[in-house]
C-alpha positions in Angstrom: -2.2 31.5 -37.1 -5.0 34.3 -36.2 -4.2 34.7 -32.4 -7.4 37.1 -32.5 -9.6 34.7 -33.6 -8.5 32.6 -30.9 -8.4 35.3 -28.0 -12.2 36.4 -29.3 -13.3 32.6 -28.7 -11.5 32.3 -25.3 -13.3 35.9 -24.4 -16.6 34.1 -25.5 -16.0 31.0 -23.1 -15.5 33.8 -20.3 -18.2 35.7 -20.7 -20.4 32.8 -20.6 -19.2 32.1 -16.9 -19.8 35.4 -16.1 -23.7 35.0 -17.5 -24.0 31.9 -15.9 -23.0 33.8 -12.5 -25.3 36.9 -13.0 -28.2 34.3 -14.3 -27.9 32.2 -10.8 -27.6 35.7 -9.1 -30.7 37.4 -10.3 -32.7 33.5 -9.8 -31.7 33.6 -6.3 -31.5 37.4 -5.4 -34.5 36.5 -3.1 -33.2 33.5 -1.5 -32.0 34.0 2.9 -28.8 34.0 3.2 -27.7 34.0 -0.7 -24.1 34.9 -1.2 -23.6 36.4 -4.6 -21.5 34.7 -7.5 -19.0 36.7 -9.1 -16.3 36.1 -11.5 -12.9 37.0 -11.5 -11.1 38.2 -14.8 -7.4 37.6 -15.5 -5.3 37.5 -18.6 -3.8 33.8 -18.9 -0.3 33.7 -21.0 -0.3 31.1 -23.4 3.6 30.9 -24.7 4.8 32.2 -27.7 2.8 32.1 -30.9 4.7 31.8 -34.4 3.4 34.3 -36.9 4.3 31.9 -39.7 5.0 34.9 -42.0 7.7 34.1 -44.6 8.9 37.8 -44.5 8.9 37.9 -40.7 10.8 34.7 -40.6 10.7 32.8 -37.2 9.1 35.9 -35.6 6.5 35.1 -32.5 4.8 36.9 -30.1 3.4 36.3 -26.7 -0.4 35.6 -26.6 -2.5 35.9 -23.6 -5.8 35.0 -23.4 -8.8 36.1 -20.8 -9.8 33.7 -18.0 -12.9 34.1 -15.7 -12.3 32.1 -12.4 -15.5 31.5 -10.2 -15.5 33.2 -6.8 -18.3 34.4 -4.3 -18.8 37.7 -2.6 -19.1 36.8 1.4 -20.7 40.6 2.0 -23.4 40.2 4.4 -26.8 41.3 2.9 -29.6 43.4 4.7 -31.2 42.2 7.9 -35.2 42.6 7.6 -37.7 42.3 10.7 -39.9 39.3 10.7 -41.3 38.9 14.0 -41.0 35.1 13.9 -39.4 33.5 16.8 -37.6 31.0 14.9 -36.1 33.7 12.4 -32.4 34.4 13.2 -29.9 36.9 11.5 -26.5 36.4 12.0 -24.5 39.6 12.8 -20.9 39.4 11.8 -18.8 36.2 10.9 -20.1 32.5 11.1 -22.6 29.9 9.5 -25.2 27.7 10.9 -24.5 23.9 10.8 -27.2 21.9 9.1 -27.3 18.0 9.2 -29.3 16.4 6.4 -31.1 13.3 7.3 -28.3 11.0 5.5 -25.8 12.6 8.3 -24.0 15.2 5.9 -22.9 18.4 7.2 -23.5 21.8 5.5 -23.7 25.5 6.4 -26.0 28.5 6.0 -26.5 31.6 6.6 -30.0 31.5 6.4 -31.9 31.4 9.8 -35.6 30.9 8.2 -35.9 28.0 11.1 -39.1 25.9 11.1 -40.5 22.9 13.5 -39.6 19.2 12.2 -42.0 16.3 12.5 -39.9 15.7 15.8 -40.2 18.9 17.1 -36.2 19.6 16.0 -35.3 23.2 14.8 -35.2 22.3 10.9 -33.8 24.4 7.9 -34.0 23.3 4.4 -34.9 19.4 5.5 -31.9 19.1 7.6 -31.6 19.3 11.4 -30.0 22.5 12.8 -27.3 21.7 15.2 -26.4 22.8 18.6 -22.8 23.4 20.4 -22.9 19.9 21.6 -23.3 18.9 18.1 -26.8 17.5 18.5 -30.3 18.8 17.3 -32.5 21.0 19.5 -35.7 19.8 20.3 -38.5 22.3 21.4 -41.0 21.3 24.1 -44.2 20.8 22.6 -46.2 22.6 25.6 -43.4 25.2 26.7 -44.7 27.8 25.2 -42.5 30.8 23.3 -39.3 30.3 22.0 -36.4 33.2 22.9 -33.2 32.9 21.2 -30.2 35.0 22.9 -27.6 36.8 21.1 -25.2 34.1 22.0 -27.4 31.6 20.0 -28.9 30.0 23.5 -32.3 28.5 22.7 -34.9 28.9 25.8 -38.8 27.8 26.6 -39.6 29.3 29.8 -37.1 28.9 32.2 -35.7 25.7 30.3 -32.6 25.9 28.4 -32.8 23.6 25.3 -29.4 24.1 23.8 -27.1 26.4 21.9 -27.0 27.1 18.3 -23.6 26.2 16.6 -22.2 28.8 15.0 -18.9 27.8 13.1 -16.3 29.7 10.5 -13.5 28.6 8.5 -10.0 29.8 8.3 -11.2 30.6 5.0 -14.4 30.9 3.0 -12.4 29.1 -0.1 -12.7 26.3 1.9 -16.7 26.1 1.3 -18.3 24.8 -1.6 -21.4 26.3 -3.0 -24.3 23.8 -3.5 -28.1 24.7 -3.8 -29.4 28.6 -2.8 -27.2 29.8 -0.1 -25.9 26.3 1.4 -22.3 25.4 1.4 -20.3 22.4 2.1 -16.9 22.2 3.4 -14.0 21.0 1.4 -12.3 17.3 2.4 -10.0 18.5 5.2 -11.5 21.9 5.9 -12.1 22.0 9.6 -14.5 24.6 11.1 -13.9 26.6 14.5 -16.6 27.8 16.5 -17.6 31.5 16.6 -16.0 33.0 19.8 -18.7 35.6 20.6 -22.0 34.6 18.6 -23.9 37.5 17.6 -27.5 36.9 16.5 -30.9 38.8 16.2 -34.2 36.7 16.8 -36.9 37.9 14.7 -34.9 38.9 11.8 -33.4 37.1 8.7 -30.8 38.1 6.5 -31.2 38.6 3.1 -29.1 37.9 -0.2 -26.3 40.1 -0.8 -27.2 40.6 -4.6 -28.3 43.8 -6.1 -30.6 43.0 -8.9 -30.4 46.1 -10.8 -26.7 45.8 -10.8 -27.0 42.2 -12.1 -29.4 43.2 -14.5 -26.8 46.2 -16.0 -23.9 43.3 -16.1 -26.5 41.1 -18.1 -26.2 44.0 -20.6 -22.6 44.4 -20.4 -22.2 40.5 -21.3 -24.5 40.6 -24.2 -22.9 43.6 -26.0 -19.6 42.2 -25.3 -20.5 38.9 -26.6 -22.0 40.4 -29.8 -18.8 42.2 -30.2 -16.5 39.1 -30.2 -18.9 37.1 -32.5 -18.4 40.1 -35.2 -14.7 39.9 -34.6 -14.3 36.4 -35.2 -17.1 36.5 -38.2 -15.2 39.1 -39.6 -11.9 37.5 -39.1 -13.3 33.9 -40.8 -14.8 35.9 -43.7 -11.1 37.9 -44.3 -9.2 34.3 -44.4 -12.0 32.9 -46.6 -11.2 36.0 -48.8 -7.6 35.1 -48.8 -8.1 31.8 -49.3 -10.3 32.3 -52.4 -7.4 34.9 -54.1 -5.1 32.5 -53.4 -6.9 29.9 -55.4 
């Protein structure tokens, strides 16, 4: 059994996972609030491998295969001014709570809000929820919208509600879906951020550095080619051995 061939094959699989993550990062680099996809590499022990050699008897060696486990970098992105009343950037922990038309709850760092057909504050086709677990409805003729650092939404002297800002005990409780949106795992319960810190008229960008991702893509390509060559070379050597043995 040629351990090197199997290890190289496992390396190709790990590199493909890394390539998928990098490709997604490059595609979503301009998505508001997007969080960088990463992979964590490790060596997985797979027991003892018999060398199957007559002169070595029953000797075996430990084998370890490379593995790539998907992960997410939750480091905050850079905030940029937009001067739009319904653009809000989160400073520190927390996610906005969004309810889809079918009632599904998701969480996002993107504060690029719109006004829905029913005058509610919306995001990505869903309604942005308040601390009272209901959508916030704007008044058609009440004028400028003001969002305070604690999330309170006002028009004139009228308080319309307070944006819900929630967090989880561990970010591993979140499952990434489209763009910069997450859904909680079964049983995961969020808690309210005690002291929200929001900035109106700003947006938080993704935490992806496109140049870094392009460099990683080059590294992946070269590593992939190297492992392919190892597999090809090993296969040719095995074929020569079989031909020599007749």
